[in-house]
N, C-alpha and C positions, 0 to 999 in steps of 0.2 A: 355704683357702685356693686359688682357680683355679689362681692362677699361682705359688705355694707352685714351687721348685725340687724333686722328688723327693730323696727320701731316697738314703743308700745302700743301704738295707734292698730299698726299691721297687724300684731298680735294679737289685740283684741278681736280684728276683723276677724283673722283667721279665726280665733275661739269660736264667736259669734258664728260667722257658717260654717262650722263643724257641726257646732249643737243644733242648727237651722234644719241640718238635713237630719239631726238623730228624730228630730221632734217630728217633723215628717213622718218616719221611720215609726214611731211609738205611734200619732195620731192614726197612718194607716189601719195598724195593731188592732189599735182600739176601737174603728171603726168594725174592723173584723168581728171583733170581740164583741159589742153590744148589740151587734146585729141578732147574737146569739140570746145574749144574756140578759136584755132588757124584756121578754115576753113580760103582758100583764096575767099573772094567775093569783086567784084566789087559796090555791090547794099549798102551802109552803114547801109544803115535801117537796112533791115537783117540780117548785121554784130551783129548792135546792140542787136538785139534777138538772136540771138546766145551766146556772151558774158551773157544775164542779163538768158537766163537758167540755168548757173551757179548756182547764189546763190538761185535763184527760186529753182531750185529739191535738192543742200545743202540743203535748209530751208526745204522744204517738209521731206525731213528726217529724220532731226533733229526731224520735229514736229512727224512724227511715232516715234520715238526710244526715247524721252523725255516723250512722251506720256505712251508707256511701263514701264517706269523707273520711272515714279510717281506714275502711277497709274489710270489716266486718264479716266474715264467710257463712259465721250460721249465728243465728239471736234462738234464745232458750230466755223465756218467759216463766217467772219462778210462782210455782202456785204459793196461794192461790190469787192474789192481785196480779200477777201476767195474766191472767185469766183475761180478764177485763181488757187488757194493755193488748193481746195481739188479738183478738177481735177489732179494737178498735185499729190498731195497726192494718189492720190487713183491709178495713175499709176503707179509710183516709188512701193507700196504696194503689186501690181498684179506682178510686173515681179523680185521683191525679194521673192515671194511666201511668203507675209508676212501677217496678218491681221494688221487693226487699231480698234480703237474707233469707235462705228459708229459714222456717220460723219451727221451734217445739218449744212444749208446754212441758215442763220439767217438773215432777210431784217430789216438792223436796218443802224441805220448811226447818227452821231454827232444833227443834226437838229429833228428826232424821239424821241431821249433817253431824251433831255438835260432838256427840259420843265416835263417829271416824274421824272426825280433823284433832280428834286430842294424840299428843305425842308421848304424856305418860300422865298418871295420877300424881297428881303433887299439884301443891296451892298455888303456883303460879299456872296452871291451868284452870285451874276451876276461878282462878281471877277474872278469867276473862269474860264469865257469866255472873259472880259478885258485880264486875262492873257494873252491872245495870240491873241484877235484881238481889242487894246486901239481905242480909238478915234472914236466908233460908235457914231453914229446918236438916236436918239428914236425910226425912224421909224426901223433902220437897227434889234438897241438891240429886237423891241417886235417881229420882224422876225427871229430873232435866237430864241429866247426862243418859236417861236409859238404860239404867243398870238394874238387872233384878233383882225387888222390894224383897223380897225372903230370902234368897243369896247373900245380898250383901247387907240386908237389914240382919242375918244373926253375926255376919262381921264386925258390924257396925257396936252391936250391944257387947261382941266378944273383946273387940276394944276399951268397953267404958264408955261409950255413948247409952246409957240405958234410954232416957227419954226420945226416940228416933224423929216426934215436932216439935220438940221445944227449940228458939230459934238459937242459929249459930249468930252470935254480933259480934266477934273478932274470929277471923279463919286463921289470924297467925298467931293466934296464944291461946286456945280452943285445947287440953292438953288428950279427947279425947278423938277430936279429929287429925290431928297432929297422929296419933299410933295407926288409927284408924288409916289414911297414906303411906305410912312405912310397912305397913305390915306385909310381908311375903305372901301369905295367903291369897290377902286383901286382892296386891299385885297382879299376883298369875292371874286370876280370875279377870282379873280388868284386864287385862291384854288379851287372853281370849274371848272376851266380849267382846272390846274393840276391834278384832281384826274381824272376827265374826262380818260386824257391821260394816268392817271400812271394804270386805268383801262383796257385803251385797248390793253397798250403794256403787261402786265402782258397775259391777256387770249390771246395774239398771243404768248408770251414765256409758257406761261402753254399748248397749243396745238403742241409744240414742245418741250415738254419734259424737258423742262428747270428746272421745280422744283425736275422732279423726277432723277434725276443727281446724286450721288452720290460727285463726284468732277468732273464738268464741266471744260474744257478747251478751251480757244477761241484762233482761229488763226485769224492774222489780218498783212499786212507791218509796220506800226505804226501811232503815229511816237510818240505821247502822252498818248494812250492809254487811251482817255479819256472816249469813249464807254463805255471802261469796265468799268472805274469811273462808268457812268452813269448808268449801266445797275444793278451793284452793289449796291448803293446808291435806286435805283426805284425800284427791285424786283430781290433780292440776291438769288442764290440758295445755296444748303447747304456751297458747298467751289467751288473757282475758280481761276483759272490757266490760263494768257493771255501771249503768244506767238506770238514774232512778230519778222519780220525780222530784222529791226532794233528800239530804242527806247531809246528817251527821255525824262522821264518819268520828272510829277509836283510832287517835296517833299510834302509828307504827303499821297501822291494818295492810294497809298496804304491802306489795312488791315487787323486786322488777319480774315484769313483767305481766301482772295482775294491778289495773289501776279503776278508779269507779270515778262520778259524779254525779254529781245533782243537776236537777233542769231548775227547776221551780224556784228551787232554795239548796245555797250549800256551805253551812258555817264557814270553809276553810276561806271565803271570800270576803269573812270579816266585815258582813254588809248588812247592816240593824234592820235594812226594808226588806233582804230575804229570811235571816229568823224569823222573824215575825211571823210566815206562814208555821214555825213548827210549836207553835202557840195551841192550835188544835189543829197536830194532825190525824189526831181520831175521823177526821169530817174525809178526808183520801183515804184513810183504810178502811173504812168501814163499808165504802160504795163502791169501790175495788174490789171485794172479796167476792170468788165464789162460791156457790152456795154447797158444792160436795162432801165437805168436812176437811179435818185438819187428817198431814202426812205423820203417824208416829212413830214411820218405818220400814223396812221391805223384807218380803217374804220372796221365798225364792216359792215357784208352784208347780207341782209338777204336775200338775192335770193341765199343763199350756204348757207343755215343754220344758218345764225347768226355767224357765223366765222370769226371773226377778219383776214383783208390782207394788208397790207402795201399798202399804196400809192405812187405809183411812179412817178416821176418828171422827165421830158425828158426834156434835151436842143439841139437845133438842131445844135452846133458849133461840140459838142461830135461825133453827128451821122455820120459827115459831117470827123470828123480826124480816124472813124472807118473804111470810106471806103477809105479812103486815105492814109499817108505813117504807120500809123497805123498796116494796114494789111500786112504791110511787116516785119513791127519788129515783130508782133505774128506770122508769118511763121518763120522765123529767128529763134523764141522760139521756136515751133514748131518741127524744124531739130534738134535743141541744144537736144531736152527732148528727139527724135529718136535712136540720137547717145550715150545718158545716158541708156534709155530704152535695147539696143542691149546691150551694156557694161555688164549690170547689165547679164544679162539673161545666152549673154555667156559666165560667170565669169570672165570679165573683170575688170578694177580698180574701177571705182564705184559700185563692186558686195561686194567687201568684205573692206569700209567704211564708217566711222559712218559719220552722220551729224558731229560732233566734230570734226572727220579727215577730215575735209574737208574744214572748216572753212576756219583757215589762208591759206588757196592758194586762196578759194574764196574772201574773202578780200582784197589782195593783188592785183588778177585781177582786182575788182570795183575802188581800190584805184587807181591805176595805169590809167583807164578809169575817172576816177573823178578830178585827180588832175594834172597829165599829159596825155590829152587829146592829139589825131594827131587833124592834124584841119581842117584835115575832118570830123573827128567825133565831133570837137565842131559845125564846121557850117552846119552840117543834122541836128543838135539839134535846129536848130533855125527851124525847119519845124514845130515843134511840139506848141502845145498848149494844157494850164490844166484848165478847166474847174472847178470855185472852189463853191462851192455847200450849204457852211456856214462860218460866220464870214464875210466875205468880197464880196461876191457872184459877182468876176469876173470872168476872162477867163484869168491863168497868159501865158504870152508869154515868149522867150526868147531871144530875140534882146536884146542889149543894145541900149536902147532910147535914151540918154541923148547924149549932146555935147561937146566934148572934150574943144572946143574955146570957150563956155558958160561956163563951169566948171573953166576954167582957165582965163578968163575976169571976172566973177564973187566977187574977192576979191582980198584980196594983192598977188602980184605972189609968195612972199616967204611958201603962203601954199597952192600954186597952187596943189602939187604933193599929199597932203590930203587928197585933196575938188577930186579929181580923184581916189583914192584910197579908201575913204567912196564913192562914189558910185560905184565902181563896188563889195564892200564889200554887200552893198544894193542889189543887182543881184541873181537872185536865182540859178546860179552858175554859180562863179567867175571866178576859173579856163577856163573855157569853154569863156567866154567875153576874157582874157585873152591872148589867143591860137590863138581867132579869128583876133586881133591884128596882128600878126606874128611877134612879136616883141621879137628878140633873147634872151635865159634866162628868160626871161619874167614870164615864169610859179615856172621857180624854185627861185626867188625873191618874188611872192607870197605864196610858200610856207613855205619860209622862213621866213615871216612876221605872215602868220598866225600860223605856229606852235610857232614862239617867244609869240605872244600873248597868247599864250595856257597856256605857262609855266609863265605865272605870277600868 
């Protein structure tokens, strides 16, 4: 009978048939991925580059595919990680014989876009910053807001903040900060500085065609999509969609006409397999970062016909990174991309796979590296460092700097294991720390603990 409900056997057969199709698609993607990532080399840095070429290329293919599907008419690749993704997108679009929307590299940063994005100087507005970087001092807050340290530092002292370098642990209860934020002279100078910064940003964006796009897409590595939020608040185009390698957005940042999505991971999917990628976000960020320095703001260049240009700040340690082991990782990324290009041009596995087809295999590849690295991979990672140019202004390093003996002796013996665990979890890559200790099955136990926490 045509309307009869399906039997249990029919439902199971249908489900297994669907999974069989999914499995075939998965192994097609995995076969393509392994053709790039399994080349043997004694250089761990170059091997990491080959590994990273897979998610970078899969993401680039996804950007090309998604731009066409959504009808995006102009792509903006955000400095600084966007430079690598724009180059990879163009290479793979050529290899596939496909077009892509006009692509523009946008000189922007959290530092250059936060002040223009502010509606007012208030607790609610600086809470957007405090959410990610709590316990800032007044001096660091002024730097993150791109406010003149001399002018606003004097205002802060006049309002009772004697030590500008002292941490502010509770922005809601700090009397000096409350006086500073409500002071009329402070507010007037803030509005003047904000409007000046907003005018320069808008002029720069206008010259880059920002306001001419009916539907603009922005591309970046991730993680919060805060630059997209800043740009939307300061100088919204008609419609904006963000495409990120991985995304862990702040709730409420999206608005009508302003959307975003993560490719390899998106924490809104409530999928622990994806979320594990964020246990080592720096591995993606470090090696997609362009070497030209970070954008601090914008200036009008009268010697260039009054055009507005980004102001670039260089950090000496970054230059040293790019000359050293980073160069070997970048060589490995290029090695992998050349293999992928040959596969596409020769009609191999990469030719017929979309970003969505490649995503599960690329995700599994990176989860293996991040959650269960080899001892050599974990030790090689201590050669790297990453300069933070916003929020904390420090160089992130990846050695475990705490003393196990001191952690054990710093409190009751019964809670020593908890103190060690908490110290590991504060690290930027906990599984790497555990692998370097060389304790059998320790990474499995850490994975179990993190998974247990995620299920709460």
